[in-house]
C-alpha positions in Angstrom: -6.0 -32.0 21.4 -5.9 -36.1 21.1 -2.2 -35.4 20.8 -1.6 -33.9 23.5 -3.0 -36.7 25.5 -0.5 -38.9 24.1 2.5 -36.1 25.0 1.2 -36.2 28.2 2.1 -39.7 28.9 4.8 -39.6 26.6 5.8 -37.2 29.7 5.9 -39.6 32.1 9.8 -40.3 31.4 13.3 -38.7 31.6 16.5 -36.7 33.4 17.8 -33.8 33.2 20.0 -31.4 35.6 20.8 -27.9 35.3 23.5 -26.1 38.0 22.5 -22.8 39.4 25.0 -21.0 42.0 22.5 -19.1 43.9 18.7 -20.2 44.4 15.9 -18.5 46.3 12.1 -18.9 47.1 9.3 -18.7 49.3 6.4 -15.7 50.2 5.7 -12.4 50.9 3.0 -11.0 53.5 1.9 -7.8 54.6 2.0 -7.6 58.6 -1.4 -8.9 59.2 0.1 -12.3 57.4 -2.0 -11.0 54.2 0.2 -12.3 50.7 1.1 -9.8 48.5 0.6 -10.5 45.0 3.1 -9.1 42.4 5.7 -8.0 44.7 9.0 -7.1 43.2 12.2 -9.1 44.1 15.7 -9.7 42.8 19.2 -10.1 43.8 21.2 -7.1 45.0 23.2 -5.1 42.3 22.0 -7.5 39.1 19.1 -7.0 36.9 17.9 -10.8 37.7 14.4 -10.9 39.4 11.1 -11.8 39.7 7.5 -10.7 41.1 5.9 -12.9 43.5 2.2 -14.5 42.5 -1.1 -13.7 43.4 -0.5 -15.8 46.4 2.4 -13.5 46.9 4.9 -17.0 46.5 8.2 -16.7 44.4 11.0 -18.2 43.2 14.0 -17.2 41.3 18.0 -18.4 41.0 21.1 -17.4 39.3 24.1 -18.5 37.3 26.4 -16.5 39.8 26.9 -15.9 43.6 24.7 -13.3 45.4 24.3 -12.0 48.5 21.0 -10.7 49.3 17.7 -9.9 47.8 15.9 -6.8 47.7 12.0 -7.2 48.2 9.8 -3.8 46.9 6.2 -3.1 46.7 4.3 -0.1 46.1 3.0 1.2 49.3 5.1 -0.9 51.7 8.8 -0.3 52.4 11.9 -1.9 50.8 13.5 -4.8 52.4 16.6 -6.4 51.6 17.6 -9.6 53.3 20.9 -11.3 53.4 21.5 -14.9 52.0 23.1 -17.1 54.5 22.8 -20.1 51.9 23.7 -20.5 48.0 20.4 -22.3 48.6 17.2 -20.9 50.6 13.5 -22.5 50.2 10.5 -21.4 51.7 10.9 -17.8 53.4 8.8 -16.1 54.9 9.4 -12.2 54.1 7.0 -9.5 55.4 7.0 -5.8 54.6 5.9 -3.1 56.6 3.4 -0.3 55.4 5.2 3.0 54.3 4.6 5.9 56.1 5.3 8.3 53.8 6.3 7.9 50.1 9.8 9.7 49.1 9.2 12.7 47.7 11.2 12.0 44.1 9.3 8.6 43.9 5.4 8.5 42.7 4.2 5.6 44.7 0.7 4.2 43.8 -1.9 2.2 46.0 -4.2 -0.7 44.2 -4.7 0.0 40.8 -2.1 2.5 39.3 -3.0 5.7 37.8 -3.3 6.6 34.4 -2.7 9.6 34.8 1.2 11.4 35.7 2.3 7.9 35.8 6.0 7.7 34.5 5.5 4.1 33.6 3.1 4.9 31.1 4.7 8.0 29.6 7.3 5.4 28.8 4.8 3.0 27.4 3.5 5.6 25.2 7.1 6.0 23.6 7.2 1.9 23.3 4.0 2.4 20.6 5.2 4.9 19.0 8.5 3.0 18.4 7.5 -0.4 17.8 7.2 -0.6 14.3 11.1 0.7 13.8 12.6 -1.9 16.1 14.2 -5.5 15.1 13.7 -6.8 11.7 10.8 -4.9 10.7 13.6 -2.1 10.4 14.9 -3.4 7.1 13.7 -4.1 3.7 15.1 -7.8 3.9 16.0 -9.7 6.2 17.7 -13.3 7.7 19.2 -15.3 10.1 19.5 -18.8 11.8 17.2 -20.4 14.4 18.0 -23.0 16.6 15.0 -24.4 18.4 15.3 -26.6 21.6 11.8 -28.1 22.6 11.5 -30.3 25.9 8.9 -32.3 27.6 10.0 -32.7 31.7 7.4 -34.5 34.8 7.5 -32.0 37.5 7.1 -32.4 41.1 9.0 -35.4 41.8 8.7 -37.1 45.1 8.6 -40.1 46.5 5.0 -41.0 46.1 6.1 -40.7 42.3 9.0 -42.3 42.6 7.3 -45.8 44.2 4.1 -45.8 42.4 3.3 -48.8 40.4 3.0 -47.0 37.5 7.0 -47.0 37.2 7.9 -50.7 38.2 10.5 -51.8 36.0 11.8 -48.1 35.3 13.2 -47.3 38.6 16.1 -45.8 36.9 14.8 -43.2 35.2 15.0 -41.0 38.6 18.4 -41.5 38.8 18.7 -38.0 38.0 15.9 -34.9 38.6 16.2 -31.1 39.1 15.1 -28.2 40.2 13.3 -25.4 37.6 15.0 -22.1 37.5 11.7 -20.9 37.3 9.3 -22.5 39.8 11.8 -24.2 41.9 9.7 -27.3 41.3 11.8 -30.7 41.0 11.7 -32.1 37.7 12.4 -35.2 35.3 13.0 -34.7 31.4 11.3 -37.2 28.8 11.2 -35.7 25.6 13.9 -33.6 23.5 13.7 -32.4 20.2 16.4 -30.0 17.9 16.1 -28.1 15.0 18.4 -26.1 13.1 16.8 -23.5 10.2 17.5 -20.6 8.3 14.8 -18.1 8.1 14.0 -15.0 5.2 11.9 -12.4 5.3 11.2 -9.7 3.2 9.0 -6.8 4.7 8.1 -5.1 1.5 6.3 -8.4 0.1 5.3 -9.7 3.2 7.3 -13.0 1.5 8.1 -15.4 4.4 10.4 -18.5 4.4 11.7 -21.0 7.0 13.8 -24.0 5.6 14.5 -26.8 7.7 18.5 -27.9 7.9 18.6 -30.3 10.8 16.2 -32.2 13.0 16.8 -34.7 16.4 14.5 -35.7 19.1 14.6 -38.4 21.7 13.3 -41.9 21.1 10.3 -40.9 19.1 12.5 -40.3 15.7 9.0 -41.3 13.8 6.4 -39.4 15.6 6.5 -36.5 13.4 3.0 -35.8 14.6 3.7 -35.3 18.3 6.3 -33.2 17.3 4.3 -30.8 14.8 1.5 -30.6 17.6 4.3 -29.4 19.9 5.4 -27.1 17.8 2.1 -25.5 16.9 1.5 -25.1 20.9 4.2 -23.0 21.1 4.2 -21.0 17.8 5.9 -17.7 17.1 4.8 -14.9 18.9 5.8 -10.8 18.9 5.4 -9.2 22.0 5.2 -5.8 20.7 1.6 -7.4 19.2 -1.2 -6.5 20.8 -2.7 -9.6 21.6 -0.5 -12.7 22.1 -1.8 -16.1 21.2 -1.1 -19.2 22.9 -3.1 -22.3 23.6 -5.9 -21.2 21.2 -6.3 -17.9 23.4 -5.4 -14.2 22.6 -3.6 -12.9 25.7 -3.1 -9.3 26.2 0.4 -8.1 25.5 1.8 -5.6 28.4 3.0 -4.1 25.4 -0.3 -3.4 23.9 -1.9 -0.2 23.3 -5.0 -1.5 25.6 -2.8 -2.6 28.2 -3.6 0.3 30.1 -6.8 -0.7 30.7 -6.3 -4.0 32.0 -2.8 -3.7 33.6 -1.5 -1.7 36.5 2.2 -0.1 35.7 5.0 0.7 37.8 8.5 2.2 37.1 10.4 0.3 39.5 13.9 0.9 38.7 16.9 1.7 36.1 20.6 0.7 35.4 22.9 0.3 32.9 22.8 -3.0 31.0 25.7 -3.4 28.2 26.1 -0.2 28.5 22.8 1.2 27.7 20.8 3.1 30.2 17.3 0.9 30.9 14.2 1.3 32.8 12.7 -1.7 34.8 8.8 -1.4 34.7 6.7 -3.9 36.8 3.1 -4.7 35.0 0.5 -6.8 36.8 -3.4 -7.3 36.3 -5.7 -4.9 36.9 -8.4 -7.8 37.2 -8.7 -11.3 38.1 -9.5 -13.7 35.5 -8.8 -12.2 32.3 -6.3 -13.6 29.6 -3.9 -11.3 30.9 0.1 -11.5 32.3 2.5 -10.2 35.3 6.1 -9.5 35.0 8.4 -6.7 34.1 10.6 -5.4 31.3 13.6 -3.4 30.6 13.1 -0.9 28.0 16.6 1.3 26.6 15.9 5.5 27.2 16.8 6.3 23.7 15.2 3.5 21.1 12.7 2.5 23.7 13.0 -0.7 22.3 13.2 -4.1 24.7 16.4 -5.1 25.8 14.3 -7.8 28.1 11.1 -9.3 29.2 9.4 -11.5 31.5 5.9 -12.8 30.8 4.2 -15.4 33.4 0.2 -15.8 33.0 -1.9 -14.9 36.1 -3.1 -18.3 38.0 -6.6 -16.8 37.7 -6.5 -16.7 33.7 -9.4 -18.4 32.1 -7.4 -21.2 31.0 -7.7 -24.7 31.4 -5.1 -27.7 32.1 -2.5 -24.9 32.1 -1.5 -23.8 35.7 2.1 -21.8 34.7 2.9 -20.3 31.5 6.2 -18.2 31.6 8.2 -16.3 28.9 11.2 -14.3 29.4 12.8 -12.8 25.6 16.4 -10.8 25.7 17.4 -8.6 23.1 21.1 -7.5 21.8 22.5 -4.2 20.6 23.1 -3.9 16.4 24.8 -0.7 14.9 24.2 1.0 18.4 20.9 1.5 18.0 18.9 -1.5 16.8 17.9 -4.2 19.4 17.4 -7.6 17.5 15.8 -11.0 19.3 18.6 -12.9 20.4 16.9 -15.6 23.2 13.4 -17.1 23.6 12.4 -19.0 26.5 8.5 -20.7 27.0 7.9 -22.9 30.0 3.9 -24.0 30.2 2.7 -26.4 33.3 0.2 -28.6 31.9 -1.9 -30.0 34.6 -5.5 -31.4 35.7 -5.4 -28.6 38.7 -4.0 -25.3 39.5 -3.1 -26.1 43.1 0.3 -25.3 44.2 1.1 -29.0 44.7 -0.4 -30.6 41.6 1.9 -32.8 39.3 1.9 -31.7 35.8 4.2 -31.3 33.0 6.6 -28.8 31.7 6.4 -28.3 28.3 9.6 -25.9 27.4 10.9 -24.2 24.4 14.3 -22.5 23.9 14.9 -20.4 20.5 18.0 -18.9 19.7 18.8 -16.3 17.1 22.1 -15.7 15.3 24.2 -14.6 12.0 21.1 -11.6 11.1 22.0 -10.5 7.5 19.9 -7.1 6.4 18.8 -6.2 2.8 19.7 -9.0 1.1 16.6 -9.4 -1.8 15.2 -12.7 -2.7 13.0 -13.0 -6.0 10.1 -13.8 -5.9 10.8 -17.6 -7.2 13.3 -18.4 -4.0 10.1 -17.7 -1.7 7.2 -20.0 -3.6 9.4 -22.9 -4.4 8.8 -25.3 -2.1 11.6 -26.8 -0.3 10.8 -30.8 0.5 9.9 -31.0 4.4 10.5 -34.4 4.2 14.0 -35.0 3.2 15.0 -38.2 5.6 18.6 -36.1 5.3 17.3 -33.7 7.5 16.2 -36.3 10.3 19.3 -38.5 10.3 22.1 -35.9 10.7 25.5 -36.7 12.6 27.0 -36.2 15.8 29.5 -33.3 14.1 26.4 -31.7 12.1 24.9 -30.9 15.7 27.9 -30.1 17.1 29.2 -27.3 15.0 25.3 -26.5 14.5 24.0 -25.2 17.8 23.9 -22.2 19.4 23.9 -23.6 22.7 25.7 -26.9 23.8 23.2 -29.5 25.5 24.0 -30.1 29.1 25.5 -33.4 30.5 21.6 -34.7 31.5 20.0 -33.3 28.3 22.4 -35.3 26.5 21.4 -38.2 28.7 17.8 -37.9 27.5 18.7 -39.6 24.0 20.5 -42.2 25.5 17.5 -42.8 28.2 14.7 -42.9 26.1 16.2 -45.3 23.2 16.7 -47.8 26.6 13.1 -46.8 27.3 11.8 -48.4 24.3 13.1 -51.5 25.4 11.5 -51.8 29.0 7.8 -54.2 28.9 6.3 -51.3 31.1 7.1 -48.7 29.0 5.6 -50.8 26.2 2.6 -50.4 27.4 2.1 -47.3 28.9 2.8 -45.7 25.2 0.6 -48.5 23.9 -1.8 -47.2 26.2 -1.6 -43.8 25.2 -2.0 -44.5 21.5 -5.3 -46.2 22.0 -6.3 -42.9 23.9 -5.1 -40.6 21.2 -6.1 -41.8 17.9 -8.7 -44.5 19.1 -7.4 -47.3 17.2 -5.8 -50.6 18.5 -2.3 -51.4 17.2 -1.5 -54.6 15.7 1.7 -55.3 13.7 0.3 -53.7 10.4 -2.8 -53.1 11.5 -4.7 -51.0 13.5 -8.3 -52.1 15.0 -11.4 -49.1 15.1 -12.0 -46.7 15.7 -13.1 -47.5 18.9 -15.5 -44.6 19.5 -17.9 -45.8 17.0 -18.3 -48.8 18.1 -22.1 -48.6 19.1 -24.4 -46.5 17.7 -28.9 -46.5 18.0 -31.4 -45.4 15.4 -34.8 -45.7 14.8 -34.5 -47.9 11.7 -31.6 -50.2 12.9 -32.0 -50.1 16.6 -28.9 -51.2 18.4 -25.9 -51.1 15.9 -22.4 -52.4 16.5 -19.5 -51.7 14.2 -16.2 -52.9 14.2 -13.1 -51.9 11.2 -9.7 -51.4 11.1 -7.1 -50.1 9.0 -4.0 -50.9 7.2 -0.9 -49.3 9.2 2.7 -50.1 8.9 4.0 -46.5 9.8 2.7 -42.9 9.8 4.2 -42.4 6.4 3.0 -45.4 4.5 2.0 -44.8 0.8 -0.6 -46.7 0.5 -3.7 -47.6 3.5 -7.0 -49.9 3.3 -9.5 -49.4 5.6 -12.9 -51.2 6.1 -15.8 -52.0 8.2 -18.6 -54.2 9.3 -22.0 -53.3 10.9 -24.9 -55.0 12.3 -28.3 -54.0 13.2 -30.2 -55.7 15.7 -33.5 -54.2 14.7 -33.4 -54.7 10.9 -31.0 -57.6 11.0 -29.0 -56.4 8.4 -25.3 -56.5 7.9 -23.4 -53.2 6.3 -19.9 -52.5 5.4 -17.3 -50.0 3.9 -14.4 -50.8 2.2 -11.9 -48.3 0.5 -8.5 -48.1 -0.5 -5.8 -45.2 -1.7 -2.4 -44.7 -2.8 0.3 -42.0 -2.9 1.6 -41.8 -6.5 3.4 -38.9 -6.3 4.7 -37.6 -3.0 5.8 -34.1 -4.3 2.7 -33.3 -6.1 0.8 -35.1 -3.6 -1.1 -37.3 -6.6 -3.8 -39.9 -4.5 -5.5 -41.9 -6.3 -8.6 -43.5 -4.1 -11.6 -46.2 -4.6 -14.0 -47.9 -2.2 -17.6 -49.1 -2.3 -20.0 -48.7 1.0 -23.6 -50.2 1.8 -25.0 -48.5 4.9 -28.0 -46.8 6.6 -27.6 -43.2 6.2 -28.9 -39.7 6.9 -28.8 -38.0 4.2 -28.7 -34.0 4.6 -26.5 -34.0 7.3 -24.8 -31.2 5.8 -25.4 -29.3 2.5 -22.0 -29.5 0.9 -22.1 -33.0 -0.8 -19.0 -35.5 -0.6 -18.4 -39.1 -2.0 -16.2 -40.3 1.2 -17.4 -44.2 1.2 -16.1 -44.3 4.6 -17.9 -41.5 6.1 -21.0 -41.8 8.1 -23.4 -39.0 9.5 -23.5 -38.7 13.3 -27.1 -37.9 13.0 -27.8 -41.8 12.2 -26.0 -43.0 15.0 -26.4 -40.9 17.6 -27.9 -42.8 20.7 -30.2 -39.9 22.1 -32.3 -37.9 19.6 -35.2 -35.6 19.8 -38.4 -36.9 17.6 -38.7 -39.8 15.6 -35.4 -40.0 13.4 -36.9 -42.5 10.8 -36.1 -40.6 7.3 -32.9 -42.6 6.9 -31.6 -44.0 3.8 -30.2 -47.2 2.4 -27.2 -46.4 0.4 -24.8 -48.3 -1.9 -21.9 -46.2 -3.1 -18.9 -46.7 -5.3 -16.7 -43.9 -6.2 -13.2 -43.6 -7.7 -11.2 -40.4 -7.1 -8.1 -38.8 -8.0 -6.6 -35.8 -6.4 -3.5 -33.8 -6.3 -1.8 -30.7 -4.5 0.3 -28.8 -7.3 0.7 -25.8 -4.3 1.0 -26.2 -0.6 -3.1 -26.1 1.0 -4.0 -25.8 -2.8 -6.0 -29.1 -3.8 -7.8 -30.3 -7.2 -9.5 -33.4 -7.4 -11.7 -35.4 -9.8 -14.4 -38.0 -7.9 -16.7 -40.2 -10.5 -19.3 -42.3 -8.3 -22.3 -44.8 -8.7 -24.9 -44.8 -6.0 -28.1 -46.2 -5.7 -30.4 -44.7 -2.8 -34.1 -45.8 -1.2 -35.8 -45.6 1.9 -34.8 -47.6 5.1 -38.0 -48.7 5.7 -40.3 -47.5 2.8 -43.8 -48.0 5.6 -41.4 -44.9 7.5 -40.4 -42.8 4.9 -40.4 -42.2 1.0 -38.2 -41.3 -1.9 -40.7 -42.1 -4.5 -40.9 -40.1 -7.7 -42.2 -41.1 -11.6 -39.7 -42.5 -14.1 -40.0 -39.9 -16.9 -39.1 -42.8 -19.3 -41.6 -45.5 -18.4 -44.0 -43.2 -16.6 -43.8 -45.6 -13.5 -44.0 -45.0 -9.5 -39.8 -46.2 -8.5 -38.8 -46.0 -5.0 -35.0 -46.7 -5.6 -32.6 -43.8 -7.6 -29.6 -44.5 -9.3 -27.2 -42.2 -10.0 -24.0 -41.7 -11.9 -22.2 -38.5 -11.1 -18.8 -36.7 -12.1 -17.5 -34.3 -9.7 -14.6 -31.3 -9.3 -13.2 -30.3 -6.6 -10.7 -27.2 -5.8 -9.9 -26.8 -2.1 -7.8 -24.1 -0.6 -6.9 -24.1 3.2 -4.4 -21.1 3.4 -2.6 -21.5 7.1 -3.5 -24.9 7.5 -0.3 -27.0 9.3 -0.1 -30.6 8.7 2.7 -33.6 9.4 3.2 -36.9 7.9 4.1 -37.2 4.0 2.5 -40.7 3.2 -0.7 -41.2 1.7 -2.4 -39.7 5.2 -1.4 -36.6 6.6 -2.0 -35.3 10.3 -3.9 -31.7 10.5 -2.2 -30.1 13.6 -4.3 -26.7 13.8 -7.7 -27.6 13.6 -10.1 -25.0 13.4 -7.3 -22.2 12.8 -7.3 -21.6 9.5 -9.6 -20.7 6.7 -11.4 -23.4 4.4 -12.4 -22.3 0.9 -14.3 -25.0 -1.1 -15.9 -25.3 -4.5 -17.4 -28.2 -5.8 -18.9 -28.6 -9.5 -20.7 -32.1 -10.3 -22.7 -33.4 -13.2 -25.3 -36.3 -13.1 -24.8 -38.0 -16.1 -28.1 -40.1 -17.3 -27.8 -43.8 -18.7 -24.4 -44.6 -18.0 -25.2 -47.6 -15.7 -29.1 -47.2 -16.1 -28.2 -43.9 -14.0 -31.7 -42.1 -13.8 -31.2 -38.1 -13.7 -29.1 -35.4 -15.9 -28.4 -32.2 -13.7 -25.7 -30.2 -12.6 -24.9 -29.2 -9.4 -22.5 -26.0 -7.9 -21.8 -25.9 -4.3 -19.4 -23.3 -2.4 -18.3 -23.5 1.3 -16.4 -20.8 3.1 -15.2 -21.1 6.7 -13.3 -18.3 8.2 -12.2 -18.0 12.1 -11.7 -14.4 13.2 -9.6 -13.6 16.3 -11.1 -10.8 17.7 -8.0 -9.6 20.1 -9.4 -10.1 23.7 -13.0 -10.2 23.0 -12.7 -13.5 21.8 -13.1 -16.1 18.1 -15.6 -15.2 15.8 -16.0 -18.4 13.8 -18.5 -17.8 10.2 -19.2 -20.0 7.6 -21.1 -19.0 4.1 -22.8 -22.2 1.6 -24.1 -21.3 -1.3 -25.3 -23.6 -4.4 -27.7 -24.2 -6.7 -29.2 -26.9 -8.9 -29.4 -27.1 -12.6 -32.0 -29.7 -14.0 -34.7 -31.5 -12.7 -34.0 -34.2 -9.6 -36.4 -36.3 -7.0 -36.0 -35.4 -3.2 -33.2 -38.1 -3.0 -30.4 -35.9 -4.8 -31.9 -32.2 -3.4 -30.3 -30.1 -1.4 -31.7 -30.6 2.2 -31.0 -28.1 5.3 -29.1 -29.9 7.9 -31.1 -30.1 10.8 -30.0 -31.8 14.2 -32.6 -33.8 16.0 -29.8 -35.1 18.7 -29.0 -33.4 21.6 -25.1 -32.7 20.8 -24.1 -29.2 19.7 -23.0 -29.6 15.9 -21.8 -26.6 14.2 -23.1 -25.9 11.0 -26.6 -27.6 11.7 -29.6 -26.0 12.6 -30.7 -27.6 15.8 -34.5 -26.7 15.7 -34.9 -28.1 12.4 -35.9 -31.8 11.9 -34.4 -33.6 9.1 -36.0 -32.5 5.8 -38.3 -30.0 7.6 -36.9 -27.7 4.4 -35.6 -29.4 1.1 -33.7 -27.0 -1.7 -32.3 -26.9 -5.1 -30.9 -23.4 -4.4 -30.0 -22.2 -1.0 -27.4 -20.0 0.8 -26.9 -20.2 4.3 -24.7 -18.2 7.0 -23.3 -19.2 10.5 -22.0 -17.4 13.2 -20.7 -18.2 16.9 -18.6 -15.9 19.0 -17.1 -17.3 21.9 -16.0 -14.4 24.1 -13.9 -16.8 26.0 -15.1 -15.4 29.5 -14.7 -11.8 28.9 -18.1 -11.0 29.8 -18.6 -13.8 33.0 -14.9 -12.6 34.5 -16.5 -8.9 35.2 -19.1 -10.6 37.3 -18.0 -11.3 40.8 -20.0 -14.2 41.7 -19.3 -16.5 38.3 -15.4 -15.2 38.3 -13.9 -17.6 39.8 -16.4 -20.5 37.8 -14.3 -19.5 34.5 -17.1 -20.0 32.5 -16.8 -18.7 29.0 -19.9 -17.4 27.5 -21.1 -17.8 23.3 -23.6 -16.6 21.2 -25.0 -18.1 17.3 -26.9 -16.9 14.9 -27.9 -18.7 11.9 -29.7 -18.4 8.6 -30.8 -19.7 5.4 -32.6 -19.2 2.2 -33.7 -21.5 -0.4 -36.0 -22.3 -3.0 -37.7 -25.0 -4.3 -38.9 -25.3 -8.6 -42.1 -26.6 -8.9 -40.8 -29.2 -11.8 -38.8 -30.6 -8.8 -41.6 -30.5 -6.5 -44.2 -32.3 -9.0 -41.0 -34.8 -9.4 -41.6 -36.1 -6.0 -44.8 -35.5 -5.3 -45.8 -39.8 -5.3 -43.5 -39.6 -1.7 -46.1 -37.6 -0.1 -43.2 -36.2 1.7 -44.1 -32.7 3.0 -41.3 -30.4 1.0 -41.0 -27.0 2.1 -38.1 -24.3 1.1 -37.3 -21.6 3.4 -38.1 -18.8 0.2 -40.9 -16.4 1.9 -37.9 -15.7 4.4 -34.6 -15.7 5.4 -35.5 -18.7 8.1 -33.1 -18.0 11.3 -32.1 -19.0 14.9 -30.1 -17.6 17.8 -28.4 -19.1 20.6 -26.5 -18.4 23.6 -24.1 -21.3 25.3 -22.2 -21.2 28.3 -18.6 -23.3 28.2 -16.2 -24.6 30.3 -18.9 -26.1 32.8 -16.5 -28.3 34.7 -13.8 -27.6 32.3 -15.0 -30.3 29.7 -19.0 -29.8 29.3 -21.0 -27.0 26.9 -24.6 -26.5 27.3 -26.3 -24.4 24.2 -30.1 -23.1 24.4 -31.2 -22.3 21.3 -34.4 -20.4 19.6 -36.4 -20.0 16.8 -36.7 -16.9 14.9 -39.4 -17.9 12.7 -41.8 -20.7 10.3 -43.4 -21.4 13.4 -46.2 -23.0 11.7 -44.3 -25.5 9.9 -45.2 -29.2 11.0 -43.5 -30.9 14.3 -41.7 -27.1 14.7 -39.8 -26.7 17.8 -39.7 -23.3 19.3 -37.1 -24.2 21.7 -34.1 -26.3 22.3 -30.6 -27.3 24.2 -28.0 -29.1 22.8 -24.4 -29.8 24.5 -21.3 -31.6 24.3 -17.8 -32.3 25.6 -14.7 -31.6 24.9 -11.0 -30.9 26.0 -10.2 -27.1 25.2 -7.8 -24.8 26.8 
């Protein structure tokens, strides 16, 4: 989401101009002056048309000259209106109710019937043939792909033009144009082009896309923004049951479940490219669900889609997106096979869904050409990773683009490149750009150094009291091969200074061999997560949260030094080795104890010294990243599986290390998209420690004494309530994305989203480890009698940014200070 903020601010600048011959717009009413939603409107003697939205409004345009439009809707008389001008806005059209239906036409009012409906008969034939249409009909396929991404500031009016924010940049408004989809004025501010070659094998499910050229206006070094925008508009197939956009699964009108959520009407039939096609209009049966409205043309022999338009209804439960429009075109190959040739996607990002609200258009145009089939490639071809960071790709000459583009840029799109290069020299623009960067990254940029992150400047805990922190990092470009980070912090209650410093270097770009080292001296809440890390920059939210429940006094002073090497031999598969030495002692011994008996001297010790060597394997299939320096940014957070295996060995004697042990830990996280039923997030953690270790080295089940909803913790457990040396933990959380609330009349308009969760942990603690930690006088309990479990109910999307969760304890009510019920919340910007 942070990159969306940056993208939105960057979208305050540019220009474009599209010429059309005929433009019409307005609103359709019935005789009682009530808007008619989903009415069908077409230019007479053409297949160019649209349907009205939920408020009866429409807009459409064509590059050709048209003299009249036809308006029709089930249960109303069809009306034809002559156009006296090429551009006609604000039309008010009234349809009269139909006295009697024609014998040869089946008329449906309200919700259309699922029986004896010719449109649904056609839909069933589409289902039957959808797997033998397009590239899926062949064993292998390849084609060329041209993709154009654009951001536009929309609803340009005098108030915006005269706004103080654009002082010194008034020249950008010299050219504005009108959207052919919405009829709104807009000003382009970002343009990116990419040329690729795509290869696929349907027998082995292999796929490879080779980027041949990339060009963008004004921000060639901002690959993070480009990658984020591309991920917003990820590829989709209209034949699939669900289409995923903005982390939401929308029901496709071609879905087998479509008849339960859509009304279908057979509207028209005509020849398109010498093929007889039927036109079907569809619209949702209920409001507030993730559905579309629109129409499609389907061939009468192959039952393949020729053209399709999809527009998200304004009542759909999606935030920050006012409008979303898709159109796809298909051409015929060998007289029978329909292949996609054009895909157009437009979204309107806005804080409000009101008609006159200002927003930012995001547009993607994708063209496909030069299809070839059954040209087999070997496995090595698909496995060989092409260097995605070849600088030649991002610096192609103009002659390359003139020959490679499948669609010429119009004259005003060409202006975008020159305009944004000019804008970057304007002081007013630089100020806006810097503000956007701070909001997106949390850092204040200086020449080669970033100060921050600003969001961790202030914290509070029982030991340090109020805590202030200041830090920064070296930063010359997003693709630096080395980076140094550091911070300093001070607690006003313990009057102690803390710090952390680390550095890392990318030795080899191809294998991503990275070496890193650092040291940290700080106060931490150990046991905030089951899976250990030795990140010297890391800090638990639990030890810096401003508001907590109960006494959070079990904090540890840690002095950690670490050196590590990491390599990525295959994409999204990493192997790492870390050597670390740490000392642990209570931050305040009067409040918390880590005491143990030293077996060699038989003395009481309160400080642990430990040398450890860890080997980590991580696999993240489906993860998308950007950048080719020592740091990379993940652009699809939470949308891929994560598998992590850690094997650690404690070595006694090295640097006065205290214990020999072995620890094995496994972590698996997987999001599951369940179509229209939402998203299920699951995580599994397993671990075991072999050998005798004291409390400071045991596995603490992560409690949560903050009022923040933190995934993979147990909200009703206090810190150190359960301690283990062997454990198994499972977390399940399902977000229905408003599917239930959308069917409750009083809640429907609030666009709330319902969440349910259940989590459990089982663990053991050996007698030897209990006796070793006995001097600490801490009550150590493991959930070995039965699995400890909790469940929760949550309501999300409150005012679009707030979520509240209600938690209930399932057992172990006799534990000291056990909490039976709790409430947590969180803020966030989610679609």
